[in-house]
C-alpha positions, 0 to 999 in steps of 0.5 A, spaced: 220 061 139 218 061 132 222 057 127 226 059 121 223 059 115 226 055 109 227 058 102 229 055 096 230 059 089 229 056 082 233 060 077 237 060 071 242 065 073 247 064 078 248 071 079 240 072 081 241 066 086 247 069 089 244 076 090 237 074 093 241 069 098 246 075 100 240 079 101 236 074 105 243 072 109 242 078 114 234 077 115 233 074 122 228 068 121 229 066 114 234 061 111 236 060 104 236 052 104 238 051 097 237 052 089 234 049 083 235 049 076 232 043 074 226 038 076 231 033 079 234 039 083 227 041 085 225 034 087 231 033 091 231 039 095 223 038 097 225 031 099 231 033 104 229 040 106 222 042 105 221 049 103 216 054 106 217 059 101 219 058 093 222 064 090 222 062 082 225 067 077 220 066 071 224 067 065 223 066 057 222 059 058 217 059 063 213 053 062 219 049 065 219 053 071 211 053 072 212 045 071 217 045 077 212 049 081 207 044 080 212 039 083 213 043 089 206 044 090 205 036 090 211 035 095 210 040 100 202 042 101 203 048 105 209 051 101 208 059 099 210 061 092 213 068 090 215 069 082 220 074 080 219 076 073 220 082 068 214 086 066 210 082 062 203 080 059 197 079 063 197 071 061 203 070 064 201 073 070 195 069 070 199 063 069 204 064 075 198 065 079 194 059 077 201 055 078 200 058 086 204 064 086 202 068 092 207 073 091 209 077 084 215 081 084 218 085 078 226 084 077 227 091 079 224 090 086 228 093 091 231 089 097 225 091 102 220 089 097 223 082 097 223 081 104 216 084 105 214 079 100 216 073 103 213 075 110 207 077 107 206 070 104 209 067 110 203 070 113 198 067 108 197 074 105 198 076 098 204 081 095 204 084 089 209 089 086 206 096 085 210 095 078 206 089 076 199 091 079 197 094 073 198 088 069 194 084 074 188 089 074 188 088 066 189 080 067 182 080 072 179 085 067 180 080 061 177 074 065 170 073 062 164 074 068 162 067 067 169 065 069 170 069 075 164 066 078 164 059 076 171 058 074 173 053 068 169 047 069 172 043 064 180 045 066 178 044 074 176 036 072 183 035 070 188 032 075 195 035 076 199 030 072 193 031 066 194 039 067 202 038 066 201 034 060 195 039 057 200 045 058 206 041 054 201 040 049 199 047 048 206 049 048 206 044 041 210 038 044 208 031 042 207 025 046 214 022 045 217 029 047 212 030 053 214 023 056 221 025 056 220 031 059 216 028 065 220 022 065 214 018 064 212 012 059 209 014 052 203 010 053 202 013 060 202 020 056 197 017 051 192 015 056 193 022 059 192 025 052 186 022 051 183 023 058 184 030 057 181 031 050 175 027 052 174 031 059 175 038 055 171 036 049 177 037 044 178 034 037 185 036 035 191 040 037 188 047 034 183 046 039 188 045 045 191 051 043 185 055 043 182 052 049 189 054 053 189 061 050 182 062 052 183 060 059 190 064 059 195 058 060 199 061 053 200 067 050 196 067 043 201 071 040 206 066 040 202 062 035 201 067 030 206 068 025 206 074 020 
């Protein structure tokens, strides 16, 4: 007998959680085991009820949500991730996929699409909402040929923690703020910062932003002022 698949929902809006939980409550073989609204909730849930699938609402503050997905992936190696988002730019889609998402849904997706996405990722398939398919195609088209063939060699050398620190540096945070955000010491962040700059051959913060924009981790428009 196939066991029930456990689902955790990461969100900022209670009505979204209640809606998804109500939809899945009548689906045989799927159980919502909890919700998370911050990193602490994620760690507790993953320890007590390791999920098979994580559904994350990727809102305006997507950096924190993506960081939580990294934590989930570290704790639960076989977890599948479904991202729910509004129609957005290709860099945000790329960031979601880079964080491990195998399912992409728009916020206007139907109940049937949500269930289809869950079953797809549980069977190790990918699922893309038709509304987001065009953005995904654009995302792939924007990737340089050498990146498609070889990946980004420098970024691939970073550890999971170094990638977390890099994302926050690219978002404009300083070492002290990053230490507070990740719950680690300022000295540890400084060490990660130095290793990142050395591995990627970067000289200053502007280089970090340029590099992050080039590989699609941030929307460069966010750094442009009129």
